[in-house]
SENU-9226 format. One record per residue (C-alpha): residue in one letter; x, y, z; chain; residue number from 0. Coordinates in steps of 0.05 Angstrom, whole numbers, always signed. Each point is the difference from the previous one (the first is absolute). Example, Ala and Ser with C-alpha at 12.3 -4.5 7.8 and 13.67 -1.06 7.14 Angstrom:
<atoms>
("A", (+246, -90, +156), "A", 0) ("S", (+27, +69, -13), "A", 1) 
</atoms>
This chain:
<atoms>
("M", (+357, +633, -727), "A", 0) ("A", (-2, -38, +67), "A", 1) ("D", (-64, -33, +20), "A", 2) ("A", (-37, +34, +57), "A", 3) ("A", (+8, -34, +67), "A", 4) ("A", (-52, -55, +12), "A", 5) ("P", (-55, +21, +48), "A", 6) ("P", (+4, -32, +70), "A", 7) ("R", (-40, -64, +9), "A", 8) ("T", (-67, +13, +34), "A", 9) ("F", (-32, -46, +51), "A", 10) ("V", (-64, +5, +37), "A", 11) ("V", (-4, -22, +75), "A", 12) ("G", (-67, -11, +28), "A", 13) ("I", (-5, -4, +74), "A", 14) ("S", (-64, -33, +26), "A", 15) ("G", (-23, -20, +68), "A", 16) ("G", (+38, -65, +11), "A", 17) ("S", (+54, -2, +52), "A", 18) ("G", (+71, +11, -26), "A", 19) ("A", (+9, +76, -7), "A", 20) ("P", (+77, -5, +11), "A", 21) ("Y", (+4, -41, -64), "A", 22) ("A", (-33, +57, -38), "A", 23) ("L", (+44, +54, +29), "A", 24) ("R", (+64, -39, -15), "A", 25) ("L", (-23, -17, -70), "A", 26) ("I", (-15, +72, -16), "A", 27) ("E", (+68, +23, +28), "A", 28) ("V", (+40, -53, -40), "A", 29) ("L", (-37, +16, -65), "A", 30) ("L", (+13, +74, +7), "A", 31) ("R", (+73, -11, +18), "A", 32) ("A", (+4, -44, -64), "A", 33) ("G", (-20, +60, -41), "A", 34) ("A", (-72, -19, -14), "A", 35) ("R", (-62, +44, +3), "A", 36) ("V", (-50, -26, +51), "A", 37) ("E", (-75, +16, +1), "A", 38) ("V", (-35, -19, +65), "A", 39) ("V", (-71, -13, +16), "A", 40) ("V", (-23, -13, +72), "A", 41) ("S", (-68, -25, +20), "A", 42) ("D", (-35, +27, +62), "A", 43) ("A", (+17, -66, +37), "A", 44) ("G", (+71, +4, -25), "A", 45) ("R", (+9, +68, +30), "A", 46) ("R", (-22, -27, +68), "A", 47) ("V", (+48, -58, -6), "A", 48) ("L", (+56, +48, -17), "A", 49) ("Q", (-17, +37, +63), "A", 50) ("F", (-6, -61, +45), "A", 51) ("E", (+60, -39, -27), "A", 52) ("T", (+51, +55, -14), "A", 53) ("G", (-24, +65, +31), "A", 54) ("V", (+21, +39, -59), "A", 55) ("V", (-72, +26, -8), "A", 56) ("G", (-37, +34, +56), "A", 57) ("P", (-74, -12, +17), "A", 58) ("G", (-44, +30, -55), "A", 59) ("E", (+59, +23, -43), "A", 60) ("T", (-3, -6, -75), "A", 61) ("V", (+59, -41, -26), "A", 62) ("G", (+47, +42, -38), "A", 63) ("A", (+72, -5, -31), "A", 64) ("R", (+30, +26, +66), "A", 65) ("H", (-26, -62, +35), "A", 66) ("L", (+29, -50, -50), "A", 67) ("A", (+70, +23, -18), "A", 68) ("P", (+55, +45, +23), "A", 69) ("P", (+6, +69, -34), "A", 70) ("P", (+56, -18, -51), "A", 71) ("L", (-45, -54, -30), "A", 72) ("R", (-67, +35, -5), "A", 73) ("D", (+10, +31, -68), "A", 74) ("R", (-19, -67, -33), "A", 75) ("L", (-54, -16, +49), "A", 76) ("V", (-74, +14, -12), "A", 77) ("V", (-56, -15, +48), "A", 78) ("H", (-69, -4, -30), "A", 79) ("D", (-68, +9, +32), "A", 80) ("L", (-37, -66, +5), "A", 81) ("A", (-60, +28, -38), "A", 82) ("A", (+42, +30, -55), "A", 83) ("V", (-19, -52, -54), "A", 84) ("E", (+22, +49, -53), "A", 85) ("S", (+74, -5, +22), "A", 86) ("T", (+57, -32, -37), "A", 87) ("P", (-4, -70, +34), "A", 88) ("A", (-70, -8, -29), "A", 89) ("S", (+21, +12, -71), "A", 90) ("G", (+14, -57, -49), "A", 91) ("S", (+40, +48, -44), "A", 92) ("A", (+46, +25, +56), "A", 93) ("R", (+72, -26, +5), "A", 94) ("I", (-6, -46, +61), "A", 95) ("D", (+52, -53, +9), "A", 96) ("G", (-34, -37, +57), "A", 97) ("V", (-53, +2, +53), "A", 98) ("V", (+12, -27, +71), "A", 99) ("L", (-55, -7, +52), "A", 100) ("C", (+41, -3, +64), "A", 101) ("P", (-28, -18, +47), "A", 102) ("C", (-64, -26, -31), "A", 103) ("S", (-61, -14, +45), "A", 104) ("M", (-43, -61, -18), "A", 105) ("G", (-58, +49, -14), "A", 106) ("T", (+43, +34, -53), "A", 107) ("V", (+23, -69, -26), "A", 108) ("A", (-74, -20, -8), "A", 109) ("R", (-20, +65, -36), "A", 110) ("V", (+59, -2, -49), "A", 111) ("A", (-9, -74, -12), "A", 112) ("H", (-73, +12, -20), "A", 113) ("G", (+9, +64, -40), "A", 114) ("F", (-29, +50, +49), "A", 115) ("S", (+34, +69, -6), "A", 116) ("T", (-28, +44, +55), "A", 117) ("N", (+59, +47, +8), "A", 118) ("L", (+67, +18, -32), "A", 119) ("L", (+39, -56, +36), "A", 120) ("E", (-46, -54, -28), "A", 121) ("R", (-4, +34, -68), "A", 122) ("A", (+75, +2, -7), "A", 123) ("A", (+2, -76, +13), "A", 124) ("D", (-57, -12, -49), "A", 125) ("V", (+34, +40, -55), "A", 126) ("A", (+66, -37, +13), "A", 127) ("L", (-35, -66, -14), "A", 128) ("K", (-35, +23, -64), "A", 129) ("E", (+64, +34, -26), "A", 130) ("G", (+43, -60, +16), "A", 131) ("R", (+41, +42, +49), "A", 132) ("R", (+36, -33, +58), "A", 133) ("L", (-47, -4, +59), "A", 134) ("I", (+29, -24, +65), "A", 135) ("V", (-48, -15, +58), "A", 136) ("V", (+32, -7, +68), "A", 137) ("P", (-52, -27, +49), "A", 138) ("R", (+16, -10, +73), "A", 139) ("E", (-52, -42, +32), "A", 140) ("T", (-1, -67, +40), "A", 141) ("P", (-33, -47, +1), "A", 142) ("L", (-32, +2, -70), "A", 143) ("S", (-71, -19, -13), "A", 144) ("A", (-24, -36, -61), "A", 145) ("I", (-29, +67, -25), "A", 146) ("H", (+69, +32, +8), "A", 147) ("L", (+34, -54, -39), "A", 148) ("R", (-51, -1, -56), "A", 149) ("N", (+6, +75, -7), "A", 150) ("M", (+76, -3, -2), "A", 151) ("L", (-4, -56, -53), "A", 152) ("A", (-45, +44, -41), "A", 153) ("L", (+52, +56, +1), "A", 154) ("V", (+56, -48, -21), "A", 155) ("E", (-44, -25, -57), "A", 156) ("A", (-12, +72, -22), "A", 157) ("G", (+75, +12, -4), "A", 158) ("A", (+18, +28, +69), "A", 159) ("V", (+57, -23, +43), "A", 160) ("V", (-23, -17, +70), "A", 161) ("L", (+60, +10, +46), "A", 162) ("P", (-19, -12, +73), "A", 163) ("A", (+39, +38, +54), "A", 164) ("M", (+35, -65, +22), "A", 165) ("P", (+74, +16, +20), "A", 166) ("G", (+50, -55, -2), "A", 167) ("F", (+47, -18, +56), "A", 168) ("Y", (+55, -37, -36), "A", 169) ("H", (+42, +63, -2), "A", 170) ("R", (-4, +2, +77), "A", 171) ("P", (-30, +69, +10), "A", 172) ("T", (+14, +36, +64), "A", 173) ("T", (-45, +62, -9), "A", 174) ("V", (-71, +15, -21), "A", 175) ("A", (+31, +45, -56), "A", 176) ("Q", (+34, -61, -30), "A", 177) ("L", (-68, -38, -2), "A", 178) ("V", (-32, +62, -33), "A", 179) ("D", (+58, +4, -51), "A", 180) ("F", (-11, -76, -16), "A", 181) ("V", (-70, +13, -26), "A", 182) ("V", (+15, +67, -32), "A", 183) ("A", (+58, -33, -36), "A", 184) ("R", (-47, -53, -31), "A", 185) ("I", (-46, +55, -23), "A", 186) ("L", (+57, +38, -32), "A", 187) ("D", (+23, -63, -36), "A", 188) ("K", (-71, -10, -30), "A", 189) ("L", (+3, +74, -23), "A", 190) ("G", (+68, -8, -30), "A", 191) ("V", (+32, +52, +45), "A", 192) ("D", (+73, -12, +21), "A", 193) ("H", (+14, +3, +74), "A", 194) ("D", (+48, -26, +54), "A", 195) ("L", (-49, -10, +55), "A", 196) ("V", (+16, -73, +11), "A", 197) ("E", (+57, -48, -15), "A", 198) ("R", (-16, -43, -60), "A", 199) ("W", (-4, -74, +10), "A", 200) ("H", (+58, -42, -22), "A", 201) ("T", (+9, -75, -1), "A", 202) ("P", (+17, -18, +72), "A", 203) ("A", (+65, -36, +16), "A", 204) ("T", (-7, -73, +18), "A", 205) ("G", (+24, -29, +66), "A", 206) ("G", (-48, +29, +51), "A", 207) ("D", (+46, +58, +18), "A", 208) ("G", (-56, +38, +33), "A", 209) ("S", (+9, +63, -42), "A", 210) ("P", (-65, +42, -12), "A", 211) ("W", (+2, -23, -73), "A", 212) ("N", (+7, -74, +14), "A", 213) ("E", (-61, -45, -1), "A", 214) ("G", (+28, -45, +54), "A", 215) ("E", (+21, -59, -43), "A", 216) ("V", (+44, -47, +41), "A", 217) ("I", (+49, -46, -35), "A", 218) ("V", (+17, -63, +40), "A", 219) ("D", (+66, -35, -17), "A", 220) ("D", (-6, -75, -6), "A", 221) 
</atoms>
């Protein structure tokens, strides 16, 4: 008798009030297209950032699946109420393959780093740490104060991955979408999700040929 098909991998995406809503939307889309189940929690400030930065949510609207993914992908997308601490992301026994806070405000960083779980988003992160699940925190803030740095260090020491939204430029991006994909690709790599969002780095050719994948080494003949 053939084994039953393995259930889809499940990831939690928490959207807090830090700038960077386009990263969250792209991450959710790519995870769904990869066949994963995605459970989303949006803070009140996160909803406002979605409104201001993307326009997908109108003033005063409650964020739902229709705001986060096109119709063909919504069957594996669940959006939880922020106060619903009885929901799956808060459970240590639930099958959760990873939790991503993207974007993550410095207030959320501070509360998670010090064990304060005031809502489902923070509870999901807290449970991820205690269960040894992959927790990826994507802060987007500059400059960073000593308090921010200490809190992020506390998260790393507790087992989280701190992955700041710092896109690279060595691939010579020409669009904002490419910058977004660069960061999302790094998140997916840490989750172990295959993707083709960016070209993988290869050892550059020598000789300073000026290609996008050449570090600019110049060989001078004697």
